[in-house]
C-alpha positions as CSV (number, residue, x, y, z in Angstrom):
1,M,0.0,0.0,0.0
2,P,1.5,3.4,-0.9
3,H,2.6,5.7,1.9
4,R,0.3,8.7,2.4
5,V,2.0,12.1,2.6
6,L,0.4,15.4,3.6
7,V,2.0,18.4,1.9
8,V,1.4,21.7,3.8
9,D,2.5,25.0,2.2
10,D,0.6,28.2,1.5
11,D,2.3,28.5,-1.9
12,E,0.2,26.5,-4.4
13,R,3.2,26.2,-6.8
14,V,5.3,24.5,-4.1
15,R,2.5,22.2,-3.1
16,T,1.9,21.2,-6.8
17,M,5.6,20.7,-7.5
18,V,6.2,18.6,-4.4
19,S,3.0,16.6,-4.9
20,W,3.8,15.8,-8.5
21,Q,7.3,14.5,-7.6
22,L,6.0,12.4,-4.7
23,E,3.1,11.0,-6.7
24,A,5.6,10.1,-9.5
25,E,7.6,8.1,-7.0
26,G,4.6,6.1,-5.8
27,F,3.3,8.1,-2.8
28,T,-0.3,9.0,-2.3
29,V,-0.5,12.8,-1.6
30,A,-3.0,15.1,0.1
31,Q,-2.5,18.9,0.4
32,A,-3.3,21.6,2.9
33,P,-2.7,25.4,2.4
34,D,-2.5,26.4,6.0
35,G,-1.9,25.2,9.6
36,R,-5.6,24.8,10.5
37,G,-6.1,22.7,7.4
38,A,-3.1,20.6,8.3
39,L,-4.2,19.9,11.8
40,A,-7.7,18.9,10.6
41,A,-6.2,16.6,8.0
42,I,-3.9,15.0,10.5
43,R,-6.7,14.4,13.0
44,E,-9.2,13.1,10.4
45,E,-7.0,10.7,8.4
46,R,-3.5,10.4,9.9
47,P,-0.9,10.3,7.1
48,D,2.3,8.4,7.2
49,L,4.4,11.5,6.7
50,V,3.9,15.3,6.8
51,V,5.9,17.8,4.7
52,L,5.4,21.0,6.6
53,D,6.3,24.6,5.7
54,L,7.1,26.8,8.6
55,S,5.8,30.1,7.1
56,L,2.1,29.4,7.1
57,P,-0.7,32.0,7.6
58,G,-2.6,31.9,10.9
59,V,-1.3,28.8,12.7
60,G,2.4,28.7,11.8
61,G,4.3,25.5,11.0
62,L,6.1,25.4,14.4
63,D,2.8,25.7,16.1
64,V,1.4,22.8,14.0
65,L,4.4,20.7,14.9
66,R,4.1,21.6,18.6
67,R,0.4,20.7,18.8
68,V,0.9,17.4,17.0
69,R,3.7,16.4,19.4
70,N,1.7,17.5,22.4
71,E,-1.3,15.5,21.3
72,E,0.9,12.4,20.7
73,K,2.4,12.7,24.2
74,A,-1.1,13.0,25.7
75,S,-2.5,10.0,23.9
76,G,0.7,7.9,24.1
77,G,0.4,7.3,20.3
78,P,3.3,6.8,17.9
79,Q,5.2,9.9,16.6
80,L,4.1,11.1,13.1
81,P,7.2,11.6,10.9
82,V,7.5,15.3,9.8
83,I,9.9,17.0,7.4
84,V,10.1,20.7,7.9
85,L,10.5,23.2,5.0
86,S,11.8,26.7,5.5
87,G,12.7,29.7,3.3
88,R,15.2,30.8,6.0
89,S,18.6,29.2,6.2
90,G,19.4,30.5,9.7
91,E,20.3,28.1,12.5
92,T,17.5,29.2,14.8
93,D,14.6,27.8,12.9
94,R,16.4,24.5,12.3
95,I,17.3,24.1,16.0
96,V,13.7,25.0,17.1
97,G,12.2,22.6,14.6
98,L,14.5,19.8,15.6
99,D,13.9,20.5,19.3
100,L,10.1,20.2,18.7
101,G,10.6,16.8,17.1
102,A,11.0,17.3,13.3
103,D,12.6,14.3,11.7
104,D,14.3,16.3,8.9
105,Y,14.8,19.9,7.7
106,L,15.1,21.3,4.2
107,V,15.8,24.9,3.2
108,K,14.1,26.4,0.2
109,P,14.8,26.3,-2.7
110,F,15.3,22.5,-2.8
111,S,15.3,19.8,-5.3
112,P,12.0,17.8,-5.4
113,G,14.0,14.7,-6.0
114,E,16.0,15.3,-2.8
115,L,12.8,15.8,-0.9
116,A,11.4,12.5,-2.2
117,A,14.7,10.8,-1.1
118,R,14.4,12.4,2.3
119,A,10.8,11.2,2.6
120,R,11.8,7.6,1.8
121,S,14.6,7.8,4.3
122,V,12.4,9.2,7.1
123,L,9.8,6.5,6.5
124,R,12.4,3.7,6.6
125,R,13.7,5.0,9.9
126,S,10.2,5.3,11.4
127,A,9.2,1.7,10.5
128,P,9.0,-0.4,13.7
129,P,12.1,-2.5,14.2
130,P,11.9,-6.3,14.6
131,A,11.2,-7.4,18.2
132,A,14.4,-7.5,20.3
133,E,15.4,-7.4,24.0
134,P,16.2,-3.9,25.4
135,T,19.9,-3.0,25.2
136,T,21.5,-2.1,28.5
137,V,24.7,-0.1,28.8
138,G,25.6,0.8,32.4
139,G,22.5,2.5,33.7
140,L,21.2,3.2,30.2
141,V,18.4,1.1,28.8
142,V,17.3,1.4,25.2
143,D,14.1,-0.4,24.1
144,E,13.9,-0.2,20.3
145,P,10.5,-1.8,19.7
146,S,8.8,0.6,22.2
147,R,11.2,3.4,21.4
148,E,11.7,4.0,25.2
149,V,14.8,5.1,27.0
150,S,15.7,5.2,30.7
151,V,18.7,6.2,32.7
152,D,19.1,4.7,36.2
153,G,15.3,4.0,36.1
154,R,14.5,7.6,35.0
155,S,12.5,7.8,31.8
156,V,14.1,10.0,29.2
157,D,12.0,11.8,26.5
158,L,13.8,11.9,23.2
159,T,12.8,13.2,19.8
160,A,12.6,10.6,17.0
161,R,16.0,11.6,15.6
162,E,17.6,11.7,19.0
163,F,16.3,8.1,19.6
164,D,17.6,6.9,16.2
165,L,21.0,8.3,16.9
166,L,21.2,6.7,20.4
167,A,19.9,3.4,19.1
168,F,22.5,3.3,16.4
169,L,25.3,4.0,18.8
170,T,24.1,1.4,21.3
171,R,24.2,-1.2,18.5
172,H,27.9,-0.4,18.2
173,P,29.3,0.2,21.7
174,R,32.8,1.7,21.9
175,Q,33.0,2.0,18.1
176,V,33.9,5.5,16.9
177,F,31.9,7.2,14.2
178,T,32.7,10.4,12.4
179,R,30.0,13.0,11.8
180,S,29.8,12.1,8.2
181,Q,29.3,8.4,9.0
182,L,26.5,9.3,11.4
183,L,24.9,11.4,8.8
184,E,25.0,8.4,6.4
185,H,23.7,5.8,8.9
186,V,21.2,7.8,11.0
187,W,20.1,10.6,8.6
188,D,20.6,8.5,5.5
189,A,22.3,11.7,4.1
190,T,25.7,13.0,3.1
191,P,27.4,16.3,4.0
192,E,26.3,17.7,0.6
193,W,22.7,17.2,1.7
194,C,22.9,17.9,5.4
195,S,25.4,19.9,7.5
196,E,27.6,17.9,9.9
197,A,26.6,20.6,12.4
198,T,23.3,18.9,12.6
199,V,25.0,15.9,14.2
200,T,26.8,18.1,16.7
201,E,23.5,19.7,17.7
202,H,21.8,16.4,18.2
203,V,24.7,14.9,20.2
204,H,24.7,18.0,22.4
205,R,21.0,17.7,23.1
206,L,21.1,14.0,23.6
207,R,23.9,14.3,26.1
208,G,22.0,16.9,28.1
209,K,18.9,14.6,28.3
210,L,20.9,11.4,29.2
211,D,23.3,13.0,31.7
212,P,22.9,16.7,32.4
213,A,26.1,16.6,34.5
214,G,28.3,15.5,31.6
215,D,29.1,13.0,28.9
216,R,28.6,9.8,30.8
217,F,27.4,7.8,27.8
218,V,28.2,9.6,24.5
219,R,31.9,10.5,24.4
220,T,33.7,12.8,22.0
221,V,36.9,11.3,20.4
222,R,38.8,14.5,19.7
223,G,39.4,15.1,16.0
224,V,37.4,12.0,15.0
225,G,33.8,11.8,16.2
226,Y,31.7,10.1,18.8
227,R,31.3,6.7,20.5
228,L,29.0,5.2,23.1
229,E,30.8,4.2,26.3
230,A,30.1,0.5,27.2
């Protein structure tokens, strides 16, 4: 069954271009021109993925993302994959979007083919993994099937990408990965598509959530990259 994608943008030309590319690659596409329409579409017939522009009239894109994530937390339901689009290349929007739980971020103008590739990548990562026992490293417990994390018995709330990053590192304890390798394995991207600074931002936030006092679990290997302490 084709994946269902909701494209949200107030620019009809962008919606048409993106929808055409996604449909050509086998996706089923619905459209919404504003934030209120997006929220209504998500609540009525939940898509598999949302492509969400930040600069929407009325209810903005960040507000849409915030409301969706808050409703998911309240209901305990699975997290809806979201790719954020923005006409601004500044770091602030990217960081805020990622903090709110966006799975990926693209700056306009972008290639429709790249967006389709990102959509496939996000959907692959969001697919439930095969059943497995939780992985325990010191006081850290990572349960991939339920996407739950705890440290010394304390539940840790991670965004989808933060969880993917941690899960990948726990599968390879003490193995050092460069930022470009993490982009490839966790983001399914390359430095040409996605800045290595994105990895740095995610590692910084992940460390703060796992161990506010320091880098107890995710260590920096100076001049190389990162590893998970076993």
